[in-house]
Biopython code that builds the backbone (N, CA, C, O; Angstrom):
import numpy as np
from Bio.PDB.StructureBuilder import StructureBuilder

atoms = [
    (1, "UNK", "N", (189.306, -58.091, 57.526)),
    (1, "UNK", "CA", (190.278, -57.376, 58.278)),
    (1, "UNK", "C", (190.131, -57.824, 59.864)),
    (1, "UNK", "O", (191.077, -58.247, 60.528)),
    (2, "UNK", "N", (188.735, -57.655, 60.372)),
    (2, "UNK", "CA", (188.633, -58.143, 61.653)),
    (2, "UNK", "C", (188.677, -59.677, 61.787)),
    (2, "UNK", "O", (188.937, -60.173, 62.883)),
    (3, "UNK", "N", (188.444, -60.408, 60.759)),
    (3, "UNK", "CA", (188.652, -61.886, 60.785)),
    (3, "UNK", "C", (190.111, -62.285, 60.975)),
    (3, "UNK", "O", (190.395, -63.351, 61.523)),
    (4, "UNK", "N", (191.022, -61.455, 60.535)),
    (4, "UNK", "CA", (192.422, -61.793, 60.657)),
    (4, "UNK", "C", (192.951, -61.321, 62.058)),
    (4, "UNK", "O", (193.915, -61.890, 62.573)),
    (5, "UNK", "N", (192.412, -60.441, 62.571)),
    (5, "UNK", "CA", (192.840, -59.978, 63.977)),
    (5, "UNK", "C", (192.579, -61.029, 65.025)),
    (5, "UNK", "O", (193.424, -61.312, 65.875)),
    (6, "UNK", "N", (191.337, -61.631, 64.948)),
    (6, "UNK", "CA", (191.006, -62.634, 66.020)),
    (6, "UNK", "C", (191.957, -63.847, 66.079)),
    (6, "UNK", "O", (192.477, -64.180, 67.144)),
    (7, "UNK", "N", (192.185, -64.520, 64.894)),
    (7, "UNK", "CA", (193.038, -65.616, 64.867)),
    (7, "UNK", "C", (194.418, -65.221, 65.328)),
    (7, "UNK", "O", (195.001, -66.010, 66.072)),
    (8, "UNK", "N", (195.009, -64.106, 64.982)),
    (8, "UNK", "CA", (196.370, -63.684, 65.449)),
    (8, "UNK", "C", (196.355, -63.459, 66.852)),
    (8, "UNK", "O", (197.418, -63.694, 67.426)),
    (9, "UNK", "N", (195.341, -63.033, 67.582)),
    (9, "UNK", "CA", (195.261, -62.783, 68.985)),
    (9, "UNK", "C", (195.318, -64.255, 69.647)),
    (9, "UNK", "O", (196.017, -64.486, 70.634)),
    (10, "UNK", "N", (194.587, -65.144, 69.066)),
    (10, "UNK", "CA", (194.438, -66.406, 69.729)),
    (10, "UNK", "C", (195.785, -67.131, 69.465)),
    (10, "UNK", "O", (196.266, -67.752, 70.413)),
    (11, "UNK", "N", (196.426, -67.120, 68.315)),
    (11, "UNK", "CA", (197.677, -67.650, 68.181)),
    (11, "UNK", "C", (198.751, -67.027, 69.164)),
    (11, "UNK", "O", (199.558, -67.753, 69.745)),
    (12, "UNK", "N", (198.731, -65.821, 69.307)),
    (12, "UNK", "CA", (199.569, -65.118, 70.264)),
    (12, "UNK", "C", (199.448, -65.562, 71.586)),
    (12, "UNK", "O", (200.464, -65.761, 72.252)),
    (13, "UNK", "N", (198.218, -65.758, 72.091)),
    (13, "UNK", "CA", (197.945, -66.218, 73.420)),
    (13, "UNK", "C", (198.404, -67.659, 73.600)),
    (13, "UNK", "O", (199.020, -68.012, 74.605)),
    (14, "UNK", "N", (198.070, -68.535, 72.541)),
    (14, "UNK", "CA", (198.511, -69.981, 72.564)),
    (14, "UNK", "C", (200.053, -70.107, 72.590)),
    (14, "UNK", "O", (200.658, -70.919, 73.289)),
    (15, "UNK", "N", (200.606, -69.235, 71.771)),
    (15, "UNK", "CA", (202.154, -69.247, 71.762)),
    (15, "UNK", "C", (202.686, -68.852, 73.043)),
    (15, "UNK", "O", (203.601, -69.489, 73.564)),
    (16, "UNK", "N", (202.157, -67.818, 73.590)),
    (16, "UNK", "CA", (202.775, -67.310, 74.948)),
    (16, "UNK", "C", (202.546, -68.454, 75.934)),
    (16, "UNK", "O", (203.468, -68.728, 76.703)),
    (17, "UNK", "N", (201.449, -69.123, 75.984)),
    (17, "UNK", "CA", (201.098, -70.200, 76.955)),
    (17, "UNK", "C", (202.158, -71.254, 76.661)),
    (17, "UNK", "O", (202.888, -71.599, 77.591)),
    (18, "UNK", "N", (202.311, -71.801, 75.449)),
    (18, "UNK", "CA", (203.248, -72.887, 75.196)),
    (18, "UNK", "C", (204.657, -72.506, 75.490)),
    (18, "UNK", "O", (205.452, -73.339, 75.926)),
    (19, "UNK", "N", (204.995, -71.235, 75.258)),
    (19, "UNK", "CA", (206.335, -70.828, 75.561)),
    (19, "UNK", "C", (206.593, -70.933, 77.195)),
    (19, "UNK", "O", (207.593, -71.462, 77.681)),
    (20, "UNK", "N", (205.607, -70.388, 77.891)),
    (20, "UNK", "CA", (205.774, -70.345, 79.342)),
    (20, "UNK", "C", (205.787, -71.717, 79.896)),
    (20, "UNK", "O", (206.531, -71.978, 80.841)),
    (21, "UNK", "N", (204.929, -72.710, 79.311)),
    (21, "UNK", "CA", (204.968, -74.021, 79.695)),
    (21, "UNK", "C", (206.379, -74.701, 79.395)),
    (21, "UNK", "O", (206.948, -75.394, 80.239)),
    (22, "UNK", "N", (206.859, -74.467, 78.219)),
    (22, "UNK", "CA", (208.165, -74.993, 77.830)),
    (22, "UNK", "C", (209.240, -74.339, 78.597)),
    (22, "UNK", "O", (210.248, -74.995, 78.858)),
    (23, "UNK", "N", (209.127, -73.048, 79.007)),
    (23, "UNK", "CA", (210.244, -72.458, 79.737)),
    (23, "UNK", "C", (210.147, -72.971, 81.198)),
    (23, "UNK", "O", (211.187, -73.158, 81.830)),
    (24, "UNK", "N", (208.939, -73.204, 81.755)),
    (24, "UNK", "CA", (208.971, -73.722, 83.118)),
    (24, "UNK", "C", (209.288, -75.179, 83.087)),
    (24, "UNK", "O", (209.795, -75.699, 84.081)),
    (25, "UNK", "N", (209.025, -75.868, 82.024)),
    (25, "UNK", "CA", (209.346, -77.226, 81.888)),
    (25, "UNK", "C", (210.862, -77.458, 81.729)),
    (25, "UNK", "O", (211.411, -78.503, 82.076)),
    (26, "UNK", "N", (211.500, -76.399, 81.173)),
    (26, "UNK", "CA", (212.929, -76.600, 81.042)),
    (26, "UNK", "C", (213.739, -76.229, 82.383)),
    (26, "UNK", "O", (214.848, -76.709, 82.613)),
    (27, "UNK", "N", (213.170, -75.446, 83.135)),
    (27, "UNK", "CA", (213.823, -75.021, 84.325)),
    (27, "UNK", "C", (213.861, -76.161, 85.377)),
    (27, "UNK", "O", (214.844, -76.288, 86.107)),
    (28, "UNK", "N", (212.837, -76.954, 85.451)),
    (28, "UNK", "CA", (212.848, -78.091, 86.302)),
    (28, "UNK", "C", (213.851, -79.134, 86.046)),
    (28, "UNK", "O", (214.582, -79.530, 86.954)),
    (29, "UNK", "N", (213.919, -79.611, 84.811)),
    (29, "UNK", "CA", (215.020, -80.672, 84.574)),
    (29, "UNK", "C", (216.382, -80.050, 84.753)),
    (29, "UNK", "O", (217.264, -80.744, 85.259)),
    (30, "UNK", "N", (216.648, -78.768, 84.375)),
    (30, "UNK", "CA", (217.969, -78.206, 84.557)),
    (30, "UNK", "C", (218.287, -78.269, 86.054)),
    (30, "UNK", "O", (219.383, -78.716, 86.393)),
    (31, "UNK", "N", (217.420, -77.860, 86.962)),
    (31, "UNK", "CA", (217.768, -77.902, 88.371)),
    (31, "UNK", "C", (217.982, -79.329, 88.882)),
    (31, "UNK", "O", (218.819, -79.589, 89.746)),
    (32, "UNK", "N", (217.205, -80.221, 88.321)),
    (32, "UNK", "CA", (217.399, -81.726, 88.815)),
    (32, "UNK", "C", (218.721, -82.188, 88.262)),
    (32, "UNK", "O", (219.458, -82.903, 88.940)),
    (33, "UNK", "N", (219.040, -81.796, 87.046)),
    (33, "UNK", "CA", (220.364, -82.248, 86.482)),
    (33, "UNK", "C", (221.521, -81.625, 87.271)),
    (33, "UNK", "O", (222.540, -82.279, 87.493)),
    (34, "UNK", "N", (221.372, -80.390, 87.687)),
    (34, "UNK", "CA", (222.394, -79.720, 88.351)),
    (34, "UNK", "C", (222.553, -80.443, 89.755)),
    (34, "UNK", "O", (223.658, -80.682, 90.242)),
    (35, "UNK", "N", (221.418, -80.751, 90.325)),
    (35, "UNK", "CA", (221.508, -81.442, 91.723)),
    (35, "UNK", "C", (222.190, -82.695, 91.517)),
    (35, "UNK", "O", (223.157, -82.972, 92.227)),
    (36, "UNK", "N", (221.763, -83.529, 90.563)),
    (36, "UNK", "CA", (222.314, -84.855, 90.370)),
    (36, "UNK", "C", (223.772, -84.772, 90.008)),
    (36, "UNK", "O", (224.531, -85.623, 90.471)),
    (37, "UNK", "N", (224.213, -83.860, 89.251)),
    (37, "UNK", "CA", (225.600, -83.585, 88.867)),
    (37, "UNK", "C", (226.440, -83.315, 90.042)),
    (37, "UNK", "O", (227.524, -83.890, 90.144)),
    (38, "UNK", "N", (226.001, -82.424, 91.011)),
    (38, "UNK", "CA", (226.779, -81.943, 92.088)),
    (38, "UNK", "C", (226.798, -83.165, 93.041)),
    (38, "UNK", "O", (227.760, -83.324, 93.792)),
    (39, "UNK", "N", (225.773, -84.017, 93.029)),
    (39, "UNK", "CA", (225.744, -85.185, 93.970)),
    (39, "UNK", "C", (226.728, -86.214, 93.504)),
    (39, "UNK", "O", (227.430, -86.825, 94.310)),
    (40, "UNK", "N", (226.789, -86.416, 92.176)),
    (40, "UNK", "CA", (227.713, -87.375, 91.582)),
    (40, "UNK", "C", (229.149, -86.937, 91.701)),
    (40, "UNK", "O", (230.074, -87.698, 91.984)),
    (41, "UNK", "N", (229.265, -85.582, 91.449)),
    (41, "UNK", "CA", (230.690, -85.049, 91.655)),
    (41, "UNK", "C", (231.205, -85.219, 93.023)),
    (41, "UNK", "O", (232.331, -85.670, 93.233)),
    (42, "UNK", "N", (230.336, -84.839, 94.021)),
    (42, "UNK", "CA", (230.761, -84.930, 95.440)),
    (42, "UNK", "C", (231.084, -86.378, 95.788)),
    (42, "UNK", "O", (232.035, -86.627, 96.529)),
    (43, "UNK", "N", (230.220, -87.467, 95.208)),
    (43, "UNK", "CA", (230.465, -88.824, 95.523)),
    (43, "UNK", "C", (231.808, -89.188, 94.939)),
    (43, "UNK", "O", (232.608, -89.804, 95.643)),
    (44, "UNK", "N", (232.134, -88.822, 93.597)),
    (44, "UNK", "CA", (233.260, -89.155, 92.930)),
    (44, "UNK", "C", (234.496, -88.522, 93.713)),
    (44, "UNK", "O", (235.554, -89.132, 93.867)),
    (45, "UNK", "N", (234.262, -87.277, 94.177)),
    (45, "UNK", "CA", (235.420, -86.482, 94.782)),
    (45, "UNK", "C", (235.758, -87.194, 96.155)),
    (45, "UNK", "O", (236.932, -87.413, 96.452)),
    (46, "UNK", "N", (234.754, -87.537, 96.953)),
    (46, "UNK", "CA", (234.886, -88.202, 98.083)),
    (46, "UNK", "C", (235.522, -89.649, 97.885)),
    (46, "UNK", "O", (236.365, -90.118, 98.650)),
    (47, "UNK", "N", (235.040, -90.265, 96.823)),
    (47, "UNK", "CA", (235.583, -91.566, 96.450)),
    (47, "UNK", "C", (237.096, -91.577, 96.121)),
    (47, "UNK", "O", (237.871, -92.463, 96.480)),
    (48, "UNK", "N", (237.412, -90.509, 95.412)),
    (48, "UNK", "CA", (238.919, -90.271, 95.017)),
    (48, "UNK", "C", (239.695, -90.045, 96.283)),
    (48, "UNK", "O", (240.776, -90.623, 96.398)),
    (49, "UNK", "N", (239.249, -89.245, 97.270)),
    (49, "UNK", "CA", (239.958, -88.974, 98.423)),
    (49, "UNK", "C", (240.201, -90.256, 99.251)),
    (49, "UNK", "O", (241.277, -90.457, 99.814)),
    (50, "UNK", "N", (239.153, -91.122, 99.305)),
    (50, "UNK", "CA", (239.305, -92.348, 100.121)),
    (50, "UNK", "C", (240.317, -93.274, 99.538)),
    (50, "UNK", "O", (241.098, -93.916, 100.240)),
    (51, "UNK", "N", (240.282, -93.331, 98.181)),
    (51, "UNK", "CA", (241.077, -94.338, 97.326)),
    (51, "UNK", "C", (242.601, -93.945, 97.441)),
    (51, "UNK", "O", (243.508, -94.770, 97.546)),
    (52, "UNK", "N", (242.764, -92.576, 97.406)),
    (52, "UNK", "CA", (244.161, -92.105, 97.287)),
    (52, "UNK", "C", (244.997, -92.500, 98.551)),
    (52, "UNK", "O", (246.128, -92.948, 98.357)),
    (53, "UNK", "N", (244.544, -92.372, 99.790)),
    (53, "UNK", "CA", (245.346, -92.793, 100.832)),
    (53, "UNK", "C", (245.514, -94.305, 100.915)),
    (53, "UNK", "O", (246.512, -94.783, 101.454)),
    (54, "UNK", "N", (244.558, -95.062, 100.392)),
    (54, "UNK", "CA", (244.700, -96.530, 100.334)),
    (54, "UNK", "C", (245.816, -96.844, 99.363)),
    (54, "UNK", "O", (246.701, -97.630, 99.700)),
    (55, "UNK", "N", (245.816, -96.284, 98.211)),
    (55, "UNK", "CA", (246.870, -96.540, 97.257)),
    (55, "UNK", "C", (248.310, -96.130, 97.899)),
    (55, "UNK", "O", (249.279, -96.879, 97.780)),
    (56, "UNK", "N", (248.373, -95.018, 98.514)),
    (56, "UNK", "CA", (249.570, -94.414, 99.094)),
    (56, "UNK", "C", (250.089, -95.467, 100.154)),
    (56, "UNK", "O", (251.277, -95.782, 100.221)),
    (57, "UNK", "N", (249.134, -95.974, 100.956)),
    (57, "UNK", "CA", (249.475, -96.991, 101.961)),
    (57, "UNK", "C", (249.966, -98.229, 101.294)),
    (57, "UNK", "O", (250.992, -98.744, 101.740)),
    (58, "UNK", "N", (249.349, -98.771, 100.271)),
    (58, "UNK", "CA", (249.650, -99.906, 99.649)),
    (58, "UNK", "C", (251.084, -99.779, 99.001)),
    (58, "UNK", "O", (251.907, -100.691, 99.073)),
    (59, "UNK", "N", (251.303, -98.672, 98.413)),
    (59, "UNK", "CA", (252.612, -98.350, 97.767)),
    (59, "UNK", "C", (253.701, -98.346, 98.900)),
    (59, "UNK", "O", (254.877, -98.105, 98.625)),
]
sb = StructureBuilder()
sb.init_structure("model")
sb.init_model(0)
sb.init_chain("A")
sb.init_seg("    ")
for serial, (resi, resn, name, xyz) in enumerate(atoms, 1):
    if name == "N":
        sb.init_residue(resn, " ", resi, " ")
    sb.init_atom(name, np.array(xyz, "f"), 0.0, 1.0, " ", f" {name:<3s}", serial, name[0])
structure = sb.get_structure()
């Protein structure tokens, strides 16, 4: 009975640590992706604004 309690506690601690590491690991990439997406969107948005007047002038 006591032999089963110890491994369960160890597993619980290891699982909690792995979960926290995975959770923290997921937060960083999401923020990075969000920043890169907003940057790409702003560049594309600004790029479209610049091209539109050019097309209008050419027409």
